[in-house]
N, C-alpha and C positions, 0 to 999 in steps of 0.2 A: 363313564366319566363325565360326559356332557350332561347327563341327567343329574348327576351329583352336584355339578356346578349350578345347574338350574334350581335345584332344591335350596341351595344357599341363598338364592335371591328372595326367598319367601319373606323373611323378616324385614330386610331393608326396603323391599318394594311396598309391602303392606304398611309399614310405618311411614314411609314417604307419602303414600297415597292418603292415609288418614290425616297426617299433618297438613298436607297441602289443601285437602278439601275442607278441613276445619278452619284454616287460615282464610280461605276464600269465603266460607260461610259467614265468618265473623266480619271480615272486611266488606262483604257485600251489603251488610246491614248498617254500615256506617256511611257518613257523608264522604263522597269522593272529591267534592269541590266545595270551596268556601269563598265567601266574599269578604274582603277587608275594607271597612268603611274609612272615610276620611279621618285623618289624624292617627292612623295606624291601629284603630280599635277593630278587633275582629267582630264581624256581624254574624249573628246566628241565623243560618238559613231557615231552620225550623221556626224561629221566632218571627221571621219576616214574611214567610209564605207557608201556607198549609200544605200538607202532603209530604211526600218523600223527595222533595227537590234536592238534587245533588247526590242522591243515593241510587243504587242499582239492585233492587230486590230480586231481579231475575238471576243475578249471580248467586245470591244466597240460596234461592230455590234449587238451582242446578247443583250447587255444591252439596246441599243436603241429599239430593238424589244420589250423588256419587258416594257420599258417606253411607247411605243405606245399602248401596250395592256392595261396598266393602264388607259391611256386616254380614250380608248374605253369602259372599264369597268365602268367608271364614267358616261358615257352618254347613255348607253344601259340598257335594262331590260331583265328579264326572261332568256330564254334558250340561247339567243345570248350572254348575259352577262356572263353566266357560261361557255359557250364554249370559249369565249375570255380569261376568267380567266384561263382556262385549258391550252390554247395556251401559255399564259404568264408563267405558271408554267413549261411547256416543255422548253420554251426558257431560263428560269432561270436555269433549270438542265443543258442545253447546256452551259450556262455561267459558271457554276461551273466546268464543264468538261474542258472548254477552259482555265480556271485559273489553273487547275491541270496540264494540258499539258504544258501551258506556264511557269509554275513555274520553270521547269528545262530547257525547250527548249530555253528560252530567254537567260539564262546564257550561255548555250552551243553556241548559235549563236554569242554572244559577244566574247566569248573565241576564237571561230573560226575566227572571224573578225580580232582579234589581234594576230593571230597565228604567223605572221611574225615579230611582234614587238620585239625589243630587248632593254632592258630586257623585258621578258613577264610580262604584267601588271596583277594586281590583280583584279579579277572580283567579284563584289558583287551585291546583290539585292538592289533596291531602295525602298524608302517608298511607292512608287506608287504600287508596287507589293503587299505589305501588305494591302494597302487601297482597291485595287481591290478585293483581296481575301475576305476582310471583307464585302465589298459591295455586292459581289456575294452571300455570305452566308445569309446576311440580306434579299436580294432579293428573294432567294429561300424560306426562311421561310415565308416571307410575301405572296408570290405567292401561296404556299401550303395552307396557312390560308385563302386566298381569295377563292380558290376553295371550301374549306370546308364551309365558312360562307356566301358566296355571295348570296345564295337564301334568306337569312334573312335580308340582308342589305337594307337600304332605296333606293328607286329609284326616278329618275326624274319624274316629273308630266307629264301627257299626254295632257296638255293643247294645245301644238302646234303640236300634231299629226294630220295626215290627217283624215277627217271624215270617219267613218266606213261604214255608210250607205248612202242612197239617191243617187242623181246624182253624176257625176264625180266631180263637183265643190262643192258638199256638200250643194247645195241650197235647197234641199228638206227638210233637217233637220234643216236648219238655220232659225231663226225667220225673218219675213219680215221687211223691213225698217220702221223706226218710222218717222212719220211726224215731220219736224223740230220744229214746235211750241209745240209739245208734248214731244220732246226729253229732257231727263235729261243729265247732264254731263256724267254720266256713259254710256248712250246710244250713245252719241257722240263719246266717246273714243272707245267703242266697234265697232262702224261703221268704224272708222279709222283703228282700229286694223285688221278688216276684209278686208280692202282695198276698202271700199265703201266711197262715198262722203256723209258726214252727212247732207249736205245742199240741196241735190238733192230731 
C-alpha cells in the first residue's frame, strides 16, 4: 500500500521538479536588480555597464544541471536512477545557495555600477529574483522527494535493452527466422524490428 502511494508521487514530483528548474533557469538569466534614474525613468543596467551586472548566471547553470538530471531520471533504472536523483538534489541545494548569495550581491553590483551617477539612482529587485527564488525552492523540494521515492517509481521497459546472454549479437537467444509463407503479420514486424529482411 505504501509503495502504491509512493508510485502516485511520480507525476506530481517530476512535473514540479521540471517546472521549478525551468523557472529558475529562465529567471537566473534575467536581471535580478535594476536602477531607477532620476525622474522615475528606469535605467537599463546592460546599457550602463558591460557584462551581466544584476544577473546571476550561476543560478541558470545549476538549474540546467537539475533539468538534465530530471531527464536522466526519466530514462534510467535502479541504482543509476537513484544516483542521478541524488546528484540532482545536490545541484538543487547549490541552486538555493546561489539564490541566497545573489539576493544581495546583485543589488550591490548594480549599486556599484551606478556609483558615479548623479543623482544616485534607486536600486530595487525585479520580479525575476522572486521567481528564481520560488523556482529554486520548488526544485529543491522535488529533488529531495525524488531521492526518497525514486526506488518505487515506475521504470521504462527493458524491451530495447541489449540481450543479456548468448552471442554478442544476441543470436543465440533469438528465435530463428520464420519462412515467409508461414509468417504472420506479427512475425514480419518482429523481423523488421530486429533488422532482418522478412522476405529472405
